[in-house]
TORKOL-4160 file (C-alpha; in steps of 0.2 Angstrom, whole numbers, padded with zeros to 4 digits, m for minus):
157
<pt num="1" X="0655" Y="0547" Z="0605"/>
<pt num="2" X="0639" Y="0553" Z="0611"/>
<pt num="3" X="0631" Y="0543" Z="0625"/>
<pt num="4" X="0613" Y="0539" Z="0629"/>
<pt num="5" X="0611" Y="0554" Z="0640"/>
<pt num="6" X="0624" Y="0566" Z="0632"/>
<pt num="7" X="0620" Y="0579" Z="0620"/>
<pt num="8" X="0630" Y="0582" Z="0604"/>
<pt num="9" X="0639" Y="0596" Z="0613"/>
<pt num="10" X="0645" Y="0584" Z="0627"/>
<pt num="11" X="0637" Y="0594" Z="0642"/>
<pt num="12" X="0630" Y="0577" Z="0648"/>
<pt num="13" X="0612" Y="0584" Z="0651"/>
<pt num="14" X="0598" Y="0572" Z="0650"/>
<pt num="15" X="0587" Y="0579" Z="0636"/>
<pt num="16" X="0570" Y="0572" Z="0635"/>
<pt num="17" X="0560" Y="0572" Z="0619"/>
<pt num="18" X="0543" Y="0580" Z="0621"/>
<pt num="19" X="0531" Y="0570" Z="0610"/>
<pt num="20" X="0517" Y="0583" Z="0613"/>
<pt num="21" X="0527" Y="0597" Z="0606"/>
<pt num="22" X="0520" Y="0601" Z="0589"/>
<pt num="23" X="0538" Y="0604" Z="0583"/>
<pt num="24" X="0543" Y="0585" Z="0586"/>
<pt num="25" X="0544" Y="0576" Z="0570"/>
<pt num="26" X="0543" Y="0558" Z="0571"/>
<pt num="27" X="0557" Y="0549" Z="0561"/>
<pt num="28" X="0543" Y="0540" Z="0550"/>
<pt num="29" X="0535" Y="0557" Z="0546"/>
<pt num="30" X="0549" Y="0563" Z="0536"/>
<pt num="31" X="0547" Y="0547" Z="0525"/>
<pt num="32" X="0528" Y="0549" Z="0523"/>
<pt num="33" X="0523" Y="0558" Z="0507"/>
<pt num="34" X="0504" Y="0557" Z="0511"/>
<pt num="35" X="0495" Y="0554" Z="0528"/>
<pt num="36" X="0478" Y="0551" Z="0520"/>
<pt num="37" X="0472" Y="0538" Z="0508"/>
<pt num="38" X="0460" Y="0549" Z="0499"/>
<pt num="39" X="0465" Y="0562" Z="0486"/>
<pt num="40" X="0456" Y="0579" Z="0485"/>
<pt num="41" X="0448" Y="0579" Z="0467"/>
<pt num="42" X="0436" Y="0593" Z="0470"/>
<pt num="43" X="0419" Y="0600" Z="0477"/>
<pt num="44" X="0412" Y="0582" Z="0477"/>
<pt num="45" X="0424" Y="0575" Z="0490"/>
<pt num="46" X="0431" Y="0590" Z="0499"/>
<pt num="47" X="0422" Y="0588" Z="0516"/>
<pt num="48" X="0428" Y="0570" Z="0516"/>
<pt num="49" X="0446" Y="0574" Z="0512"/>
<pt num="50" X="0446" Y="0588" Z="0524"/>
<pt num="51" X="0439" Y="0577" Z="0538"/>
<pt num="52" X="0452" Y="0563" Z="0535"/>
<pt num="53" X="0466" Y="0576" Z="0534"/>
<pt num="54" X="0461" Y="0585" Z="0550"/>
<pt num="55" X="0460" Y="0569" Z="0560"/>
<pt num="56" X="0478" Y="0563" Z="0553"/>
<pt num="57" X="0485" Y="0580" Z="0557"/>
<pt num="58" X="0477" Y="0580" Z="0575"/>
<pt num="59" X="0484" Y="0563" Z="0577"/>
<pt num="60" X="0502" Y="0569" Z="0573"/>
<pt num="61" X="0500" Y="0585" Z="0584"/>
<pt num="62" X="0501" Y="0596" Z="0568"/>
<pt num="63" X="0483" Y="0603" Z="0566"/>
<pt num="64" X="0490" Y="0619" Z="0572"/>
<pt num="65" X="0500" Y="0622" Z="0556"/>
<pt num="66" X="0483" Y="0624" Z="0547"/>
<pt num="67" X="0470" Y="0631" Z="0559"/>
<pt num="68" X="0480" Y="0647" Z="0564"/>
<pt num="69" X="0485" Y="0641" Z="0581"/>
<pt num="70" X="0503" Y="0639" Z="0577"/>
<pt num="71" X="0507" Y="0653" Z="0565"/>
<pt num="72" X="0525" Y="0656" Z="0562"/>
<pt num="73" X="0524" Y="0675" Z="0565"/>
<pt num="74" X="0518" Y="0671" Z="0583"/>
<pt num="75" X="0532" Y="0659" Z="0588"/>
<pt num="76" X="0546" Y="0667" Z="0597"/>
<pt num="77" X="0563" Y="0669" Z="0586"/>
<pt num="78" X="0573" Y="0655" Z="0592"/>
<pt num="79" X="0559" Y="0642" Z="0589"/>
<pt num="80" X="0555" Y="0648" Z="0571"/>
<pt num="81" X="0568" Y="0637" Z="0564"/>
<pt num="82" X="0560" Y="0623" Z="0572"/>
<pt num="83" X="0543" Y="0628" Z="0565"/>
<pt num="84" X="0551" Y="0628" Z="0547"/>
<pt num="85" X="0558" Y="0611" Z="0550"/>
<pt num="86" X="0542" Y="0604" Z="0557"/>
<pt num="87" X="0531" Y="0611" Z="0543"/>
<pt num="88" X="0530" Y="0594" Z="0533"/>
<pt num="89" X="0512" Y="0598" Z="0533"/>
<pt num="90" X="0514" Y="0608" Z="0517"/>
<pt num="91" X="0521" Y="0592" Z="0509"/>
<pt num="92" X="0507" Y="0582" Z="0516"/>
<pt num="93" X="0493" Y="0593" Z="0509"/>
<pt num="94" X="0501" Y="0595" Z="0492"/>
<pt num="95" X="0504" Y="0576" Z="0490"/>
<pt num="96" X="0486" Y="0572" Z="0495"/>
<pt num="97" X="0477" Y="0582" Z="0481"/>
<pt num="98" X="0474" Y="0577" Z="0463"/>
<pt num="99" X="0485" Y="0583" Z="0449"/>
<pt num="100" X="0474" Y="0597" Z="0442"/>
<pt num="101" X="0473" Y="0605" Z="0459"/>
<pt num="102" X="0491" Y="0602" Z="0463"/>
<pt num="103" X="0496" Y="0615" Z="0450"/>
<pt num="104" X="0488" Y="0629" Z="0459"/>
<pt num="105" X="0496" Y="0625" Z="0475"/>
<pt num="106" X="0513" Y="0619" Z="0470"/>
<pt num="107" X="0523" Y="0635" Z="0475"/>
<pt num="108" X="0514" Y="0638" Z="0492"/>
<pt num="109" X="0526" Y="0636" Z="0506"/>
<pt num="110" X="0514" Y="0638" Z="0521"/>
<pt num="111" X="0502" Y="0625" Z="0525"/>
<pt num="112" X="0489" Y="0637" Z="0532"/>
<pt num="113" X="0488" Y="0646" Z="0515"/>
<pt num="114" X="0485" Y="0630" Z="0506"/>
<pt num="115" X="0472" Y="0624" Z="0519"/>
<pt num="116" X="0463" Y="0641" Z="0518"/>
<pt num="117" X="0464" Y="0642" Z="0499"/>
<pt num="118" X="0456" Y="0624" Z="0497"/>
<pt num="119" X="0443" Y="0628" Z="0509"/>
<pt num="120" X="0438" Y="0644" Z="0500"/>
<pt num="121" X="0438" Y="0635" Z="0483"/>
<pt num="122" X="0429" Y="0619" Z="0487"/>
<pt num="123" X="0418" Y="0621" Z="0503"/>
<pt num="124" X="0407" Y="0634" Z="0495"/>
<pt num="125" X="0391" Y="0628" Z="0485"/>
<pt num="126" X="0399" Y="0637" Z="0470"/>
<pt num="127" X="0414" Y="0626" Z="0471"/>
<pt num="128" X="0413" Y="0620" Z="0452"/>
<pt num="129" X="0413" Y="0638" Z="0446"/>
<pt num="130" X="0428" Y="0642" Z="0457"/>
<pt num="131" X="0437" Y="0626" Z="0451"/>
<pt num="132" X="0433" Y="0630" Z="0433"/>
<pt num="133" X="0441" Y="0647" Z="0436"/>
<pt num="134" X="0457" Y="0639" Z="0443"/>
<pt num="135" X="0458" Y="0627" Z="0429"/>
<pt num="136" X="0458" Y="0642" Z="0417"/>
<pt num="137" X="0471" Y="0651" Z="0427"/>
<pt num="138" X="0482" Y="0634" Z="0426"/>
<pt num="139" X="0480" Y="0634" Z="0407"/>
<pt num="140" X="0487" Y="0651" Z="0405"/>
<pt num="141" X="0504" Y="0651" Z="0395"/>
<pt num="142" X="0519" Y="0662" Z="0396"/>
<pt num="143" X="0531" Y="0662" Z="0380"/>
<pt num="144" X="0522" Y="0647" Z="0374"/>
<pt num="145" X="0524" Y="0635" Z="0389"/>
<pt num="146" X="0513" Y="0633" Z="0405"/>
<pt num="147" X="0515" Y="0646" Z="0419"/>
<pt num="148" X="0522" Y="0632" Z="0431"/>
<pt num="149" X="0535" Y="0627" Z="0419"/>
<pt num="150" X="0539" Y="0645" Z="0415"/>
<pt num="151" X="0543" Y="0648" Z="0433"/>
<pt num="152" X="0552" Y="0631" Z="0435"/>
<pt num="153" X="0564" Y="0637" Z="0421"/>
<pt num="154" X="0566" Y="0654" Z="0430"/>
<pt num="155" X="0570" Y="0645" Z="0446"/>
<pt num="156" X="0583" Y="0634" Z="0437"/>
<pt num="157" X="0593" Y="0650" Z="0431"/>
């Protein structure tokens, strides 16, 4: 049985939890599907959504996952697994966008990429044109079914 100061390997070292470490995941963060109450619907609420999301990520010490300060390839090899486990930010971003936007980001695995793509699409004054373009891409079909369904079937094989 592991005691309060024992590690699972039984060496008896007192391992402190560093709550300031961006790789620390609070137990409740794994259960949270979204960290903001507003869903991104497009250009009209992008700035509000981005500000809300930035505050929520900063409060959880996870802003580095989207602002290029905590890139996976800049982390030393032993900590890259921790980076993978702590990248719940991707799920938080995906769950905070509306269904029409979701389809174009569902297969993204890196929060920074989602963050950048959303910025490039909705921050610009021509966001409606870009959004329309994304909608057209999302309506493309392969073998008579949507592209996302087509790739879901391929993944299932």
